[in-house]
ZAVEX-763266 format. One record per atom (N, C-alpha, C): x, y, z. Coordinates in steps of 0.001 Angstrom, whole numbers, plus 500000, padded with zeros to 6 digits. Atoms other than C-alpha are relative to their C-alpha. Layout:
N
XYZ...
***
This chain:
541
499847498530500014586597416039499728498950500630499112501023499509500933584299416561496734498609499866500601501322500194499364581385415136498731499716501081501015500191498932499019581883417708501466499659501327499335500270498742500718581917420555498993498548500038499485501387500065500485578595419403497519499019500249501151500892499774498854577011419297500966499987501465500404499931498578499639578219422818501753499232500857498994500717499213501024576870424090498441498493499852500140501455500240499823573485422456499074499468500774501203500427499255498799573329423960502532499914501493499718499983498565500318574232427386501189498791500393499153501157499688500867571521427210498516498705500030500823501200500028499155568888426234501125499904501265500850500022498792499164569938429143503317499618501225499152500350498873500881569730431516500336498501499991499669501433500088500274566253430224499511499157500449501205500725499579498800565146430700503118500044501520500182499862498547499872566524434252503173499137500716498967500819499378501054564836435024499854498521499949500359501406500134499607561511433712501171499613500996501082500291499026498927561748435890504265499919501418499428500037498666500600562563438951502161498688500233499223501262499850500734559506438280499970498825500209500951501064499791499026557305437994503053499973501420500548499911498617499474558563441308504400499510500988498966500403499071501068558045443016501043498483499990499803501453500089500214554440441736500701499213500641501144500703499406498848553510442943504217500022501520499981499893498531500059554634446545503517499338500576498780500612499508501224552888446832500090498539500359500258501400499568499871549437448626499699499076498835499703500859501166500230546728445969500047499247500069498688500765499883501239544677447383497145500860499745498793499096500199501130547702447432494834500461498572499958499522501377499973548851444012496022498963499046499445501052500897500487545511442399495242499657500244498554500313499694501395545162444128491944501146500758499380498802499309500448548666444971490945499988500281498531500005499781501439547898444723487262499252501258499620500789498827500355545656447726487463500862501172499619499129498881500339548655450033487166500550499898498603499411500150501330549700448602483848498973499537498978501027500458500922546415447315482349498917501071499921501035498968500120543856449800480948498744499607500748501207500262499214540718450127482984498913499383499150501040500564500863538548449294479974500167498512499813499749501435500159540221445916479679499530499243501217500409500665498765539542445068483314498502500070500219501443499858499806535911446038482872499611501042501017500279498937499033536209448939485330499627501261499240500385498794500755534319451996484031500914501164500316499120498835499850536452455042483438499229501152500658500638498871499286535786458222485458499261500910499032500634499124500975535001460151482304498675499437499516501232500627500469532354457601481340498935499928501077500982500077498909530689457560484792499459501357500410500455498663499605530237461333485055498574500226499492501401499806500374526517462113485062499862501270499180500192498796500813525244464613482509499585501173500868500337498819499189524879468188483811498500500225500035501425499723499814521472469086485211499763501506499996500282498560499981519779472471484733499978500538501422499891499370498688520437474804487669499077501209500032500907498886499851517737477177488846500698501133500738499389498821499379519283480580489503498943501080500127500967498914499868517298483547490822500059500930498794500086499135501164516100485683487969500414501422500372499560498628499749517689489106487702498784500923500032501121499082499872515321491855488835500026501030498887500035498902500973514147494363486222500484501293500639499480498730499493515596497834486525498920500784500733501074499263499330512191499233487477499799499509501430500159500535498647511950496899490494501203500363500859498814499588499235515534497626491544499888501462500416500190498597499636514709501324491421498993500177501115501001499913498938511626500789493590500575499499501321499335500461498776513721498785496079500891501092500577499161498889499542516123501722496239499159501063500698500900499030499368513184504022497021499562499519501383500466500527498706511916501737499808501132499982501020498869500088499066515350501134501334500579501360500343499477498655499755516096504858501155499037500859500803500838498995499331513534507563501918498868499382500812501114500599499256510700505242502975500484499411501323499463500578498762512814503323505488500462501084500963499569498896499141514301506587506781498803500646500698501208499434499396510785507943507355499448499078501088500500500953499004509747504763509188500879500023501251499102499938498844512833504963511414499734501249500835500318498783499259512021508566512332498661499853500717501299500211499361508426507525513059500132499131501237499766500837498823509637504791515405500653500789501124499415499151498970511678507418517192498955500834500717501078499254499367508509509429517817499063499072500763500758501015499279506671506244518811498496500195499933501450499889499884503006505721519596499273499746498694500836500163501187500400506094516887500760500297498721499224499672501196502927507612514483500782498778499530499262501209500373505089504478514565499057498913499505500975501017500413502010502278514288499516500248498577500474499668501344500805504115511188501099499836498961498901500110500963504247504186509552500278498552499626499819501416500343504461500386509749499043499588498888500950500286501075501337500210507598500406500692498707499493499328501205502890502733505204501051499134499312498970500863500573505876500444504737499382498754499368500686501160500575503558497488504158499274500375498707500667499562501229501654499505501567501001500088498848498970499953501047504879500161499646500410498582499595499660501385500333505699496444499879498920499371499120501095500518500832502265495614498447500064500570498588499872499423501344502807498034495576501181499396499249498866500677500648506177496384494897499552498673499393500518501245500545504378493061494463499177500255498737500781499662501196501993494732492025500912500265498811499084499679501091504891496065489956500706498746499483499385501254500454506542492624489878499028499215499129500999500694500817503297491151488557499926500613498604500069499358501308503261493731485750501177499613499114498854500418500811506735492608484644499882498560499533500133501415500352505607488980484443498785499710499137501291500382500558502037489094483170499533500998498947500704499134500930499924490475480386498950500803500758500926499114499287497626493330481334498588499436499939501391500466500004494184492091482437499044501163499820501043498981500065490934493943482013499869500664501372500011499283498723490786496659484687498709499770500777501245500297499307487210495609485487499875498524500372500049501428499721488077491920485858500311499730501466499682500342498602488222490186489260501490499777500229498561500238499841491877489295488611500721501313500292499359498694499786492880492956488390499720500529501401500329499538498656491042493785491597500684499137501053499286500869499063492665490771493282501451500434500129498615499527499954496100492114492348500110501261500848499982498747499239495199495474493920499491499838501428500694500175498729493501493950496964500894500316501192499122499786498848496491493953499323500371501465500150499654498585499934497486497511498422498826500816500526501176499285499512493932498770498965499795499766501497500168500304498580493816497021502331500976500805500858499005499251499224497050498651503537499670501497500030500387498584500030495881502112502407498810500238500937501140499865499093492608501556504271500402499974501460499541500066498611494456500632507470500652501310500418499361498704499697496541503824507296498946501053500300501058499008499775493361505890507041499164499666501221500786500380498823491535503890509728500663500455501297499293499537498795494224504800512267499707501470500246500347498582499838493520508474511618498549500161500477501415499858499657489726508045511820499739499591501446500238500498498654489934506110515076500628500861501093499297499185498995492051508779516805499821501487499704500271498591500292490364512067515986500309500910501185499737499172498835490809513293519542501455500054500419498587500017499627494555512683519592500662501339499691499245498783500274496981515594519834500948499834498807499196500253501199498813513962516910499113499827498777500930500190501110495785514142514623500532500604498705499432499403501217497566516481512194501082499102499399498997500944500509500442513979511936499325498856499252500676501158500594498084511095511233499278500381498712500707499566501201496070513124508709500978500288498869498993499760501039499229514180506866500338498712499265499637501278500619500133510547506263498810499383499272501169500611500642496573509392505508499630500717498704500239499279501253496187512142502897501083499687498974498900500216500937499608511432501405500111498579499494499848501398500427499336507624501216499262499744498695500700500157501277496981508104498265500942500115498807499043499901501097500119508764496193500265498643499365499766501330500549500429504982495773498981499629498934500970500245501057497397505168493495500474500405498621499481499595501312499637506448490682500020498835499018499926501152500895499747502904489297498726499839499171501243500080500768496153503353488058499772501228499143500164498740500706496729506751486442500738499940498670499415499835501332497391507211482719499503501340499443498623500363500366499086508940481052501075500732500801499017499205499267500772511277483576499887499720501490500124500321498565501038509546486964500826500911500890499135499152499163503783511882488150499241501225500489500789498833499589501360514822488206499044499635501136500897500447498922498980512798490382500741499959501336499217500068498763501753512250492941500198501394500583499765498650499503502493515964493164498704500656500476501269499484499504498792516784493522499678499416501384500204500608498685498611514344496411500897500662501046499113499280499079501592516128497974499350501283500488500671498764499585499552519340497999498967499724501093500985500340498965496822517605500011500683499679501329499280500338498771499358516240502495500624501238500638499356498794499458501070519632502856499023500868500775500972499169499287497844521238504039500048499717501498499907500364498585498106519299507321501455499918500477498594500062499609501869518771507286500564501362500367499512498655499675502481522509507286499488500466501362500470499677498647500361522753510421500938499408501043499032500612499085502753520353512111501289500813500024498782499181500054505703522427510913499834501280500811500233498744499286504140525582512326499925499775501502500187500254498569503277523984515656501294499601500690498821500571499350506611522246516322501308500670499576498767499361500465509068524625514671500866500464501161499258499486498846510045526129518015499900499081501219500188500892498856509111523154520239500852498739499906499293501280500152510566519893518890500363499838498532499554500028501395512668519830515750499876498607499384500139501346500562512294516054515387498695499852499220501261500039500748508684516563514289500142500723498663499753499281501259509851519059511667500750499100499023499262500921500869512363516554510298499118498845499537500918501075500381509633513904510303499120500408498817500831499512501103507375516013508064500832500152498728499147499828501175510242516917505737500417498652499410499677501337500486511202513232505525498843499387499222501167500505500731507650512387504459499861500692498643500050499278501269507747515100501785501030499447499011498959500513500906510967513610500400499548498727499280500503501204500666509127510357499623499274500375498715500711499569501195506913512251497165500986500370498888499036499572501016509900513784495394500751498797499428499298501187500491511718510450495179499080499142499134500940500768500801508601508677493912499737500681498662500193499272501252508067511410491322501182499787499056498813500243500837511653511010490083500032498564499486500040501404500422511215507227489985499011499800498852501009500135501058508061507530487865500503500618498703499457499371501203509753509928485446501030499113499310498947500843500567512559507413484958499467498706499410500430501343500408510567504176484589498577499948499441501396500093500422506847504906484061499464501385499669500382498622500288506561508353482520498585500087499434501341499988500591503340507412480665499049499049500698500846500939499278501900505002483229500646498631500102499461501340499779502486501422484350499886499184498716499970500867501172503480499047481525499971498537500428500119501432499728502695495314481389500790499223498954499226500866500902504513492417479715499041499339499003500990500517500946502018492049476858500624499160498888499369500747501095504589490499474467500111498521500335499802501403499636505570487278476254499655499740501465500384500161498607503896487609479637499123498785500209500813501153499626502105484841481488498635500492500475501328499649499511498570484746482855500111500812501297499887499161498782498015487463485518499741499221501285500283500784498799496534484958487968501204499150500395498817500810499725499600482722487640501144500875500498498952499091499535501952485690488013499766500422501441500307499633498623500157486741491188500299498844500942499718501166499151500435483207492551501494499852500230498554500109499851504183483157491887500542501059500963499508498918499133504726486506493592499587499745501448500440500280498632502635485529496615500738498821500611499259501155499497504516482222496872501474500298500193498599499624499827507836484063496804500920499427498962499145500543501039509076482469493582500725501140499306499179498965500610511914484465492062500493499608498622499561500410501323512452482500488838498784499719499150501069500261500929510291482216485775500390499029498906499561500951501003512381479940483539501339499425500441498749500658499657515353477544483739501132500625499216498829499511500686518787478821482930500648498868499228499355501068500759520877476889480355500881499154500898499171500915499216522789473830481615501431500483500016498626499534499828526203474748482977500874498784500244499145501177499789528831471973482477500988500256501122499065499877498881531018471273485486501418500010499483498589499885500365534684472207485200500818499608501203499159500489498905537371470459487241500779501140500612499171499030499296538953472646489890499390501383500089500591498671499972536559475597489398498696499945500780501243500011499226533827476335492002498862500633499203501125499393500729530309477223490769499898501483500313500114498559499770529551480935490366499042500285501141500896499671498885527921482617493373498647500451499474501333499556500438524159483221493142499848501499500189500255498567499809522799486774492780499515500269501413500449499673498641521963488613495995498518499748500137501428500282499801518581487688497533499167501264499906500918498879500076515563489885497019499704500511501399500366499480498676514633492229499861498696499394500463501182500655499436512075490656502167499315500951500957500792499183499092509272492403503968499192499134500943500733500924499148508178489331505902500229500234501482499679499791498578509827490497509135499324501226500582500647498809499481507652493569509429498985499607501067501010500319498996505314493756512413498643499839499355501325500199500592501722492629511798499248501312499922500739498743500123499304495313510632499208500290501253500690499660498755497775497200513535498495499890499854501451500013499987494159496837514539499487501427499940500367498598500177492438500007513290499125500568501101500920499471499005489896500249516084500785500409501238499275499520498824491192502317518969499069500826500862500766499201499053489796503986522038500971500825500824499115499075499281491544507072523425501460499713499718498609500198500371494708506287521479500545498638500299499526501344499668494927502655522720499329499036499052500565500914500981494486499961520103499133498965500683500955500965499463491736497400520497500696498750500487499306501223499618494169494510520651500654500126501364499375499814498700495850496046523679498955500095501113500977499765498951492674496949525494499336498718500470500655501234499607491224493420525480500932498821499823499036501080500204494411491436525114499892498941501077500086500990498942493944489776528510498816499075499852501185500842500143490487488498527589500217498888499012499770501012501036491825486590524580501199499126500310498827500794499662494783485046526413499578498572500305500366501402499788494538481247526190500475499488501348499547500425498682496517480948529408498925500192501053501080499786499064493573482429531281498901498952499886501017501037500192491245479832529750500396498725500737499545501224499332493361476931531007500029500167501523500047499778498554493626478542534433498593499783500531501376500198499565489825478552534644499622498513499993500340501425500083489584474929533509500645499192501123499307500746498949492092473838536140499300500096501355500711499876498733489675474910538893499079498805500255500877501157499820487582471790538287498552500419500127501417499716499840484014471917539573499739501434500445500204498633499515484582475369541074499760500985498868500152499070501118484518476889537592498537500285499715501434499819500260480726476424537429499252500558501206500659499540498775480069477880540864499166501248499758500724498750500224478930481225539457498880499895498993501045500150500998476476479785536899498633499964500656501372499969499492472771480317537361499250498767499503500781501176500363470519477254537394498740500433499257501151499644500824467857477395534682498770499297500542501260500570499514464321476889535937499365499134498920500627500861501021462432474028534164498984500725499137501000499277500790459777476507533073500618500807498870499317499242501029462392478308530994500758499118499013499278500909500891463788475200529289499134499686498790500792500145501222462660475045525684499739498541499655500235501397500352463094471258525354498905499367500841501097500493499177460509470791528126498717500787499796501165499152500223458153473560526981499876500307498510500163499747501447457083473358523314499458501386499692500560498675500264455233476629523671501089501060499869498884499050500122458547478449524146500668499905498640499394500163501323459898476953520935499130500613498920500885499434501019456825478112519028500076501517499976499927498555499958457205481675520189501425500501499855498660499415500087460204483931520480500923499279500959499005500642499150463403482537521928500193500801501271499776499335498722464130483300525547501298500781499922498764499213500102466631486163525561500929499668501149499065500304498915469760485226527496500368501256500772499611498892499137470734487407530413501509500068500093498549499828500002474220488792530179500523500145501416499336499828498715476585488527533071500704501349500035499325498716499866478372491554534436501316500024499246498721500031500699481681490394532955499798500185498506500267499827501418480126490127529490499592501425499688500449498635500243478492493509529823501165500978500008498853499098499924481720495225530870500928499812498812499110500254501134483643493528528082499434500579498727500608499477501217481156494473525387500015501514499984499966498542499972481082498083526581501384500528499704498640499549500290484857498253526291500294499975498514499771500085501443484617497306522621499260501132499303500665499006500823483855500051520177499489499342498735500590500601501188481663499269517225500948500143498820499105499986501166483566498373514057499500501005498982500429499015501008483539501074511369499416499306498797500562500546501222481558500517508230501068499845498932499059500242501096483200499398505038500294501295499283499589498734500601485168502303503671499950499888498476499974500043501463484763503217500019501431499970499489498669500064500592487683502636497738500532501407499746499446498696500358490088505552497227499682500333498550500353499574501351489304507587494153500982499484498970498983500455500942492596506562492556499908498513499710500099501436500179491734502869492986498707499577499293501253500354500628488299503033491408500178499813498493499938500262501428487705501753487917499557501241499234500327498830500794487711504541485355498768499722499150501201500121500809484352505090483719500074500964498822499943499105501171483792506654480294499365501347500313500561498665499811483113510375480147498569500043499451501435499975500326479471511341479851499489501427499995500703498726500105477570514421478678498624499680499411501315500489500415473862513709478514498916500839500671501181499321499474470533515478478953498955498949500326500973500975499528468212513273481035498790500757500528501150499198499621464831514980481113500370501466500075499597498601499787465528518409482606501342500105500720498731500011499254468890517429484072501154499666499055498753500272500720472270517706482359500950499248500933499043500787499222474783515085483570501352500087499308498624499863500512478477515890483064500910499302501003499187500740499044480863513349484607501140499270499299498853500832500408484206511521484301500813500618498862499121499352500971485938514106482087501358500261500664498641499826499479489722514169482595500847500723498959499193499162500894491512517037480864499616499775498531500429500279501367489462516849477661500719500811498936499259499219500979491519519564475977499180501059499299500868498999500628488541521584474770498891500362500976501066499513499136485706523557476344498730499186499750501274500717500090482521521602477090498878501025500096501071499008500057479544523753476054498653499332500246501345500492499690476025523269477405499004501079499597501048499080500437473072524925475638498802499790500914500987500241498954470847525208478691498727500806499774501266499283499952467265526309479245499667500335501441500277499499498660465656527984482219499519498903500944500480501098499149464217524669483486501065498922500224498964501035499926467487522730483216500848500152501264499018500072498919469589521695486210501230499256499477498735500555500515473250520743485661500741499358501164499253500749498983475088518063487678501372499647499440498615500230500432478903517948487347500694499208501103499355500837498987480812515152489109501183499268499399498803500768500344484227513429489026500661500478498705499301499401501145485739515796486483501311500604500475498666499492499664489398516852486445500500500897498878499422499052500967490931519871484740499083500172498787501027499887501031487761520566482791499410501406500025500618498688500149486395523873481483498610499816499415501383500169500396482603524058481173499366501376499787500671498737500345480647526862479459498502499737499925501450500131499968476932527152480285499400501224499317500602498914500769475151529218477682498519500151500385501390499653499683471795530934478334499753499857501505500356500001498584469975531027481653499496498623500410500383501323499506469694527769483615499391500127501389500646499991498687468022526769486863501037499949501126499024500166498922470845525471489137501139499123499501498813500784500338474318523915488991500546499403501287499401500684498857475838521347491356501294499326499547498692500570500324479535520329491316500463499205501212499656500882498879480733517391493418501197499135499623498867500932500130484010515445493864500761500206498698499223499676501196485903517192491092501244500775500408498756499279499711489251518961490812500412500793498767499525499176501103490493521846488706498921500335498989501116499691500901487058522672487248499882501515499853500246498585500302486546526047485549498605500124499404501403499869500396482925527181485121499720501438499575500395498685500521481635530070482988498501499945499742501459500023500128477927530886483245499496501383499613500678498732500287475538533522481933499193500440501214500854499676498852472791533564484589499351498727500515500690501119499377471051531208486994498789500518500766501179499666499217467640531185488638500265499768501482499838500393498605468773529480491844501432500228500481498689499903499347472352528754492984501001499064499333498905500905500358475707527085492362500486499348501297499534500753498834476568524342494897501295499288499627498693500608500263480231523253495042500417499225501246499672500864498869481222520292497265501250499197499658498775500798500140484695518730497668500629500173498615499435499693501317486127520438494616501127501008500172498886499057499869489611521928495107500353500638498659499526499275501189491132524423492674498844500328499051501218499684500751487743525674491547500034501457499545500085498650500549487240528725489314498636500190499343501305499722500590484022530427488204499919501466499613500238498634500464483072533503486206498525500155499699501421499712500175479589534994486280499872501208499086500177498908500955478617537103483261498709500759500250501287499362499756474992537800484244499691500089501475500451499929498606473084537387487512500061498603500629499936501253499239473466534730490219499611500296501443500436499670498627471540534789493523500944499470501086499305500619498866473598532358495626501117499095499514498894500943500193476921530515495723500239499323501348499765500759498771477398527736498324501213499104499802498751500753500076480874526255498910500147499151501257499832500917498867481455523206501111501242499142499758498761500771500078484919521668501701500730500275498678499306499564501208486559523637498913501342500602500417498640499517499697490320524199499086500556500706498774499492499216501109491282526988496731498918500284498973501048499630500950488637528870494746500159501461499619499976498625500507488566531996492589498669500259499301501324499674500531485177533584491826500057501410499430500004498706500683484852536424489295498545500415499777501344499482500133481655538430489586499975501135498987500173498912500960480328540758486908499235501159500601500745498834499478478636544146487281498570499667500391501386500351499703475200542448487308499866499006501154500068501033498948476105539905490005500630500448501303499374499501498778477393542158492782499139499739501239500871500307498862474411541205494964499986498505500324499947501439499759475357537519494973500379499721501453499686500425498642475350535879498399500870498744499935499045501109500003478245533500499145500026499374501392499959500749498745478046530806501854501166499008499913498846500903499978481184528863502833499978499163501266499891500906498849481751525871505115501225499112499795498777500799500070485115524226505809500791500298498718499323499581501229486697526210502973501255500786500337498752499244499842490181527669502591500390500609498667499420499330501181491852530070500170498936500306498954501062499604500920488623531400498631500111501504499766499857498596500372488994534705496771498863500398499067501054499435500842486225536827495259500579501205499279499453498923500823487268539123492391498859500891499521501034499030500333485162542254491959500469500880498849499609499145501132485093544360488785500332501416500451499668498614499695486557547847488723498839500934499691501070499022500229484538551023488475499754500212498518500144499876501448485152551140484750500529498742499341499563501192500709485834548549482096501520499932499880498553499980500118489465549644481922500707499634501309499386500319498717490073549039485624500131498492500167499773501422499746491460545703486797499054499494501090500792500623498942489572543246488974500705500163501348499466499828498650489999543692492708499750498701500783500091501277499306490726540513494720499688500206501474500425499889498605488955540126498064499944498591500608500026501344499390489764537042500208498866499891501014501025500253498997487012535506502292500653499555501305499353500328498707487757535125506031499968498498500280499893501404499599488892531759507367500044499832501510499859500102498555489571532511511045498901500804500697501094499381499242486716533279513436500356499967501484499779499917498560487125534444517027498641500069500703501263500042499254484325533618519472500268500344501452499871499572498604483922535296522867498609500005500628501256499958499249481261535296525577499801501417500519500317498644499573479635538683526114498549500032500472501348499914499454476677539163528390499264498677499988500645501299499975476030535450528602499715499412498631500204500487501364476009535017524814501338499879499280498792500201500803478628533754522368499954500910498783499911499061501114479691536416519893501224499615499167498921500385500917481820535489516848500386501182499135499479498893500787484026537972515037501089499490499068498944500341500953486339537803512060501341500480500538498658499645499532490023537780512974500677500841498919499313499106500924491836540672511364501478500030500337498546499954499833495607540718510840500506501348499513499483498675500358497179544144510924501397499867499421498675500037500611500245544889508831499977499087498861
***
């Protein structure tokens, strides 16, 4: 009986062991393989197992290049471009044609000036006569030249007043070279643009109001630019002379589109926090249309008139003809071949005979204009000069000197005045002749002259004659006031392309006021008896 009990107990133990083994197999199959193979990792520190901790494997933070914040002056200029300038360009595109073509160059000119201003915030001021300074201004000068070339190439267009308004006004961008009051230069440029812009207003006031809004939109650019200058550059453009970089390097960075000049401090990474968003991108002017070709014939640009001749598809079409492409070529006679006739090489070369296609193509091309001189605002300022050279006085480059310039002249002396602005000149004693050229706001007081006073391209001109003066000649003068004395009432005045010229005559007595007499500007010409007769237009009322 005891033996049976032992056998049953042994059997029961074996069955329990078998059941336990099966349970262990089931448990091991459901456990995570990674934990099962390395189960001690949950209770043994990672440093003991030789596994590097996450905190020890984190790489050190690297410096992050963030776009540099724009200076307030550049942000203000971007506001000007995105506001009134863009609005003017949109209105120009609505009018289309040459106006839209010219406005695209205006926008590019503002973009070029923006690059110049960015360079000034990065670099020290170079010498204004250095090649680096002229290189910085090169793109702006090119865009201004293109705007003016469009006007010159389309003199016969019915939109010539529109084109001239813009070409006269684009000179406002030259304020960056003016010290110390650039804002006044902008407003003076507005006066030049208004001379032609007001003609557009008068012509289209009752015909098409969109042209009126276009002119007014262009005028608003001057006012916005003037306000911008008063806020940021009241005394002229400033450079980063304290910690600026080399101007050539600054120009390279701006042309390459780099927006950072130094690395920002390292920013440590924080768990669960995303990196801060970058500043907004700078406005880009790369999507603008390419600058127009200035040469035009009858309002059609050169690129359009000969576009088919430069199409590469036409070249490949000709090549695909095979031997037939040479069918129209003329065979050269051996007597005309220079490699067989040394005498031809010794003399003049045999002139090639043009084909009809070449002749027609060359006649369609208009000759390229000569190199235009730089705008006055872009020229390097020269020192003022008052010098007697033999019998000739030279007065030039005076800009608002603040005092009267006196010349002690003699009867054999001639006086040449050029490139002076807001200058008062007093000529004492009797001189021979006076010539004034390319000046503005000049006031001249003379005693007497033997010959004449010649005034060319000098707006806002004033002159007072105390003694005698035989002749006054005015050419391209916009705004002049001439005061004659009792001894100079026989003075002869010749005008050409002049506007707003007034002659002030003395009263009958010294107590009487001067009497203002405007010179005529409008001439009416009629044919009478087979001859052209010109008369002054009189306005009644």
